[in-house]
Every structure is written in C-alpha cells, then in structure tokens.
C-alpha positions as MATLAB code, in Angstrom:
seq = 'XXXXXXXXXXXXXXXXXXXXXXXXXXXXXXXXXXXXXXXXXXXXXXXXXXXXXXXXXXXXXXXXXXXXXXXXXXXXXXXXXXXXXXXXXXXXXXXXXXXXXXXXXXXXXXXXXXXXXXXXXXXXXXXXXXXXXXXXXXXXXXXXXXXXXXXXXXXXXXXXXXXXXXXXXXXXXXXXXXX';
ca = [
       0.000    0.000    0.000;
       2.850    2.403    0.781;
       4.299    1.984   -2.732;
       0.920    2.810   -4.311;
       0.482    5.881   -2.098;
       3.996    7.062   -2.954;
       3.306    6.571   -6.703;
       0.055    8.540   -6.466;
       1.784   11.271   -4.463;
       4.606   11.525   -7.013;
       2.103   11.681   -9.867;
       0.096   14.456   -8.242;
       3.123   16.529   -7.290;
       4.671   16.637  -10.768;
       3.235   17.479  -14.112;
       1.727   14.516  -15.921;
       1.389   13.860  -19.645;
      -2.390   13.532  -19.391;
      -2.823   16.810  -17.539;
      -0.421   18.630  -19.847;
      -2.201   17.304  -22.950;
      -5.539   18.286  -21.463;
      -4.383   21.828  -20.745;
      -2.720   22.193  -24.156;
      -5.796   20.806  -25.876;
      -8.028   23.254  -24.059;
      -5.773   26.235  -24.788;
      -5.219   25.420  -28.464;
      -8.890   24.622  -29.012;
     -10.029   27.834  -27.321;
      -7.602   29.925  -29.356;
      -8.582   28.180  -32.602;
     -12.201   28.974  -31.768;
     -11.283   32.629  -31.377;
      -9.374   32.569  -34.658;
     -12.195   31.088  -36.740;
     -14.577   33.305  -34.807;
     -13.058   36.209  -36.749;
     -14.717   34.586  -39.789;
     -18.082   34.387  -38.011;
     -17.805   30.623  -37.607;
     -17.057   27.973  -35.011;
     -14.532   25.133  -35.347;
     -17.342   22.640  -35.987;
     -18.497   24.741  -38.976;
     -14.977   24.508  -40.384;
     -14.914   20.734  -39.819;
     -18.207   20.404  -41.686;
     -17.058   22.581  -44.587;
     -13.824   20.568  -44.836;
     -15.694   17.266  -44.850;
     -18.076   18.392  -47.597;
     -15.255   19.946  -49.607;
     -13.347   16.650  -49.529;
     -16.260   14.881  -51.254;
     -19.101   17.020  -52.559;
     -22.449   15.275  -52.807;
     -22.259   13.159  -49.662;
     -25.457   12.571  -47.757;
     -26.043   14.702  -44.699;
     -26.265   11.513  -42.633;
     -22.948   10.139  -43.930;
     -21.129   13.368  -43.083;
     -22.721   13.456  -39.617;
     -21.631    9.883  -38.935;
     -18.090   10.527  -40.145;
     -17.751   13.640  -37.988;
     -19.632   12.026  -35.090;
     -22.120   14.869  -34.944;
     -25.609   14.085  -33.618;
     -28.383   14.542  -36.205;
     -30.051   17.435  -34.362;
     -26.762   19.332  -34.089;
     -25.931   18.578  -37.721;
     -29.195   20.148  -38.892;
     -28.426   23.361  -36.975;
     -24.869   23.524  -38.363;
     -26.042   22.986  -41.929;
     -28.860   25.507  -41.493;
     -26.326   28.128  -40.396;
     -23.917   27.435  -43.258;
     -26.760   27.317  -45.765;
     -28.109   30.677  -44.539;
     -24.603   32.105  -44.997;
     -24.510   30.761  -48.564;
     -21.566   28.452  -47.866;
     -23.315   25.117  -48.229;
     -26.242   23.755  -50.238;
     -28.590   20.864  -49.540;
     -29.905   19.104  -52.609;
     -32.391   16.258  -52.828;
     -31.011   12.751  -53.277;
     -31.938   11.459  -56.739;
     -33.278    8.126  -55.486;
     -34.098    8.696  -51.791;
     -36.532   11.523  -51.175;
     -35.755   11.489  -47.430;
     -32.027   12.108  -47.917;
     -30.244   15.364  -48.677;
     -26.868   15.704  -50.340;
     -24.392   18.387  -49.284;
     -22.422   20.635  -51.625;
     -19.978   23.401  -50.804;
     -20.530   26.688  -52.648;
     -18.057   29.229  -53.989;
     -18.373   31.396  -50.863;
     -17.936   28.253  -48.750;
     -14.703   27.394  -50.550;
     -13.503   30.956  -50.135;
     -14.126   30.988  -46.375;
     -12.556   27.538  -46.084;
      -9.433   28.901  -47.785;
      -9.303   31.766  -45.300;
      -9.744   29.324  -42.428;
      -6.931   27.156  -43.807;
      -4.588   30.150  -43.929;
      -5.482   31.132  -40.361;
      -5.034   27.525  -39.226;
      -1.609   27.351  -40.862;
      -0.545   30.512  -39.087;
      -1.793   29.128  -35.761;
       0.075   25.853  -36.435;
       3.255   27.820  -37.071;
       2.768   29.669  -33.783;
       2.202   26.405  -31.905;
       5.318   24.859  -33.450;
       7.583   27.911  -33.236;
      11.055   26.847  -32.181;
      10.599   23.239  -33.309;
      12.603   21.935  -36.214;
      10.795   19.933  -38.886;
      12.284   16.748  -37.394;
      11.138   17.691  -33.878;
       7.648   18.424  -35.156;
       7.511   15.038  -36.898;
       8.759   13.357  -33.725;
       6.143   15.163  -31.625;
       3.386   14.081  -34.025;
       4.639   10.487  -33.947;
       4.622   10.472  -30.144;
       1.156   12.031  -30.027;
      -0.139    9.402  -32.478;
       1.159    6.710  -30.118;
      -0.596    8.389  -27.194;
      -3.770    8.622  -29.293;
      -3.654    4.859  -29.878;
      -3.141    4.306  -26.138;
      -6.362    6.201  -25.385;
      -8.326    4.380  -28.075;
      -8.338    6.893  -30.910;
      -8.336    5.439  -34.394;
      -5.838    6.739  -36.955;
      -8.777    8.032  -39.006;
      -9.850   10.262  -36.107;
      -6.633   12.263  -36.277;
      -7.086   15.411  -38.380;
      -4.062   14.884  -40.606;
      -4.422   11.090  -40.591;
      -0.827   10.989  -39.445;
       0.798   12.646  -42.449;
       2.920   14.978  -40.344;
       2.798   17.625  -43.078;
       3.405   21.144  -41.861;
       1.144   23.799  -43.379;
       2.718   26.391  -45.640;
       3.491   29.604  -43.735;
       1.425   32.707  -44.317;
       3.127   35.613  -45.961;
       0.640   38.270  -44.888;
       0.159   39.872  -41.489;
      -2.886   38.749  -39.529;
      -4.445   39.672  -36.125;
      -3.371   36.260  -34.787;
      -0.117   37.835  -33.693;
      -2.022   40.326  -31.515;
      -2.993   37.608  -29.026;
       0.458   37.483  -27.494;
       1.542   34.497  -29.545;
       5.092   35.746  -30.118;
];
C-alpha cells in the first residue's frame, strides 16, 4: 500500500502527460475557436465545410456519422452554413428522405481563409521546433492517441505529419500574445 500511495503522491506533485495534454488541448482549441470566430464561424463549422469539400455530394447523414455529430446538431450547423450561402442541400436522386451536401463558392472561399489562419496558428504552436522535432512530436502524439483508443482516421491529418505552408501576410493572430 505504501508503494501505491507514494506513486500517487509523485504523480500528483509533478506534471503529468495527461494533464499537460488536457491543458494544451483546451488552450489550443479555445484559441482556434477565437481565430475562426473572426470569420463568423465555429470550429465545428470549419470541420463540416472541410468534410463536404473533400467529397461534394455526400449525404447529410454520412457526413454526420463521419464527424460524429448528432443529427439534431448537424441540422443546426447545416442551417447556419446554408443561410450564410456556404453550403447547399440538394435532394437525393433516389431517396426523397435524404439530402446531399455541396460546398458553394463562398464556402470554398471561407474555407481557404480558415486554412490560412489555421496554418498561421500551427506555425505559432510549433515555433522553435525543427521539422524533425515536429515530426517526432506528431509520432509520439499518435502513439498516445492509440493508447487512449483513438483510431488513426480520427486524427485530423491522418498521421501525415505535413506542416502547413506559412502565411506571408500579417494577420491579427499575432495580436494575441503568440510571439
């Protein structure tokens, strides 16, 4: 019993991987939300636009399942993007109950802006890391993801380790004390 108590005490008195990942995840997610908020969207809107852009004409249900978004939430997200002119619902040719999703020109444009902002945020997160260190960090995080039961397909880059191209224009991202 003494060994277990000592192990628990040591774990609680020093920083742990789980706690650090949790804090980093919260901070990076919150900041990404603020960044895409400058476009009038939330991160889940961006995820939906990306999913539709990857394969136009998917059923609403298929996209919801892939993104693990409940049907009621999916309807609200699509309604918002459709009202903004970024996404279109079209009837399925053989199933009158189903709707197919298509990204519009304005949707592609906003997705491009979001990609540029995301790349800048990625560069801020990885500042000071060499390309090799970044690849090593991603490899270690993929191993941790497997340990906690995440499938490779659930990882946003599917494990490619590609670093986004840097932005060449100035953006308000730098104003948030990210230097």
